[in-house]
DOKEFI-905693 format. One record per residue (C-alpha): residue in three letters; z, x, y. Coordinates in steps of 0.02 Angstrom, whole numbers, plus 50000, padded with zeros to 5 digits. Each point is the difference from the previous one (the first is absolute). Example, Ala and Ser with C-alpha at 12.3 -4.5 7.8 and 13.67 -1.06 7.14 Angstrom:
// residues 2
type/z/x/y
ALA/50390/50615/49775
SER/49967/50069/50172
// end
This chain:
// residues 166
type/z/x/y
MET/50000/50000/50000
ASP/49951/50068/50169
LYS/50045/49861/50121
SER/50164/50015/50094
ILE/50135/49867/49989
THR/50095/49919/50143
LEU/50160/49904/49963
ILE/50050/49860/50117
GLY/50149/49882/49997
MET/50164/49957/50082
ALA/50137/50124/50035
GLY/50093/50013/49835
ALA/49845/49964/49895
GLY/50007/50173/49921
LYS/49845/50076/50079
SER/50071/50175/50020
THR/50090/50005/49833
ILE/49854/49929/49901
GLY/49872/50095/50103
SER/50075/50171/49965
LYS/50013/49962/49813
LEU/49823/49932/49995
ALA/49931/50153/50090
LYS/50081/50116/49872
LEU/49936/49894/49857
ILE/49818/50003/50058
GLN/50012/50174/50079
PHE/49964/49943/50177
LYS/50080/50058/50161
PHE/50139/49885/50066
LEU/50023/49954/50183
ASP/50143/49895/50068
GLY/49942/49915/50160
ASP/50176/49976/50068
LYS/50042/50184/49977
ILE/49839/50052/50088
ILE/50043/49885/50146
GLU/50179/50066/50010
GLU/49936/50179/50006
LYS/49878/49953/50139
ILE/50129/49907/50107
ASN/50138/50124/49956
GLN/50129/49865/49966
SER/50038/49861/49879
ILE/49892/49844/50008
GLN/50154/49895/50039
SER/50049/50113/50144
PHE/49823/49987/50070
LEU/50000/49810/49980
ASP/50168/49988/50089
LYS/49933/50100/50149
HIS/49818/49945/50011
GLY/49977/49840/49900
GLY/49881/49942/49865
LYS/49841/49992/50104
GLU/50010/50183/50047
PHE/50041/50047/49821
THR/49851/49906/49927
LYS/49884/50092/50121
ILE/50062/50167/49934
GLU/49994/49939/49820
GLU/49819/49944/50023
GLU/49950/50166/50079
ILE/50078/50097/49856
LEU/49925/49891/49863
LEU/49827/50015/50078
SER/50017/50191/50000
ILE/50050/50020/49817
HIS/49870/50082/49889
LEU/50011/49920/49829
ASN/49934/50107/49859
LYS/50073/49963/49828
THR/50154/49938/50090
VAL/50133/49867/49971
LEU/50058/49939/50171
ALA/50160/49899/50017
THR/49984/49911/50167
GLY/50141/49932/50103
GLY/50028/49814/49981
SER/49924/49967/50171
ALA/49832/50086/49967
ILE/49922/49829/49972
LEU/50035/49956/50183
SER/49850/50110/50047
ASP/49833/49925/49952
ALA/49910/50162/50046
ALA/50113/50107/49889
MET/49986/49880/49854
LYS/49810/49990/50012
PHE/49996/50191/49999
LEU/50118/50010/49849
LYS/49899/49868/49905
LYS/49842/50101/50030
GLU/50081/50165/49946
SER/50109/49940/49855
GLU/50050/49863/49881
VAL/50137/49900/50086
ILE/50136/49939/49883
PHE/50131/49877/50058
LEU/50168/50027/49914
ASP/50057/49820/49999
VAL/50188/49975/49991
SER/50089/49833/50014
TYR/50102/49967/50157
GLU/50158/49992/49893
ASN/49971/50177/49937
ILE/49953/50066/50173
SER/50160/49927/50074
GLU/50102/50085/49862
ARG/49912/50168/50026
ILE/50017/50003/50190
LEU/50185/50010/50026
ASN/50010/50050/50183
LEU/49860/49918/50098
SER/50054/50077/50166
GLU/49973/50176/49931
ARG/49844/49971/49896
GLY/49866/50037/50131
LEU/49921/49829/49976
VAL/49877/49946/50134
ARG/50045/49822/50047
GLU/50027/49890/50151
PRO/50174/50002/50078
ASN/50114/49886/49898
GLN/49862/49970/49870
SER/50078/49979/49829
LEU/49947/50096/49846
GLN/49941/49835/49924
ASP/49890/49963/50153
THR/49929/50177/49997
TYR/49963/49985/49814
ASN/49915/49831/50022
GLN/49897/50062/50147
ARG/49938/50155/49909
LEU/49966/49926/49828
LYS/49832/49927/50055
LEU/49948/50167/50076
TYR/50045/50098/49843
GLN/49896/49878/49898
LYS/49857/50006/50126
TYR/49981/50189/49994
ALA/50039/50030/49816
ASP/49862/50047/49878
HIS/50128/49977/49860
VAL/50175/49926/49984
VAL/50132/50073/49884
THR/50172/49923/49987
ASN/50153/50111/50014
ASN/50148/49886/49968
GLU/50072/50109/49862
ASP/50027/50186/49983
ALA/49880/50133/50065
ASP/49940/50047/49825
SER/49944/49821/49963
CYS/49899/49998/50161
LEU/49928/50170/49959
LYS/49940/49936/49831
ARG/49914/49852/50085
LEU/49917/50121/50121
GLU/49941/50111/49856
LEU/49916/49849/49919
LEU/49918/49954/50164
LEU/49936/50177/50028
GLU/49916/50001/49830
ASN/49875/49878/50076
PHE/49957/50110/50150
// end
């Protein structure tokens, strides 16, 4: 397989964990979008959001995603990558986009401290509202959907089966 893979999904969906394991398995390079952004802004995403807000963050995220060269790469995007149509069109052109679909119940159990998570959302927007708002966008941009409501290894097995068809 030569085509790169981009993982999208909510914060807590397992994109970084699954992505790094998948990259090792298929011998691709692994990139964590959030880590790249934090290196560029020289602070945590939450700290940046607290100072500058979500609109400014999504501009930087879009700029960074559009500059990534994908070559036999597994990219774990931040949960808000889907808020940029330009970035998602670029990623769909350059890679297979896989939505790691996790139920709201599991996301709410995985995200224990919302105020420290670095989640782009409107002031006072609940996790449930953010989840509901983004679900349609994840589905819109996904080439494939893989559920990740169990452990990482179960999701990895589902991804392996999917990749056999690439």
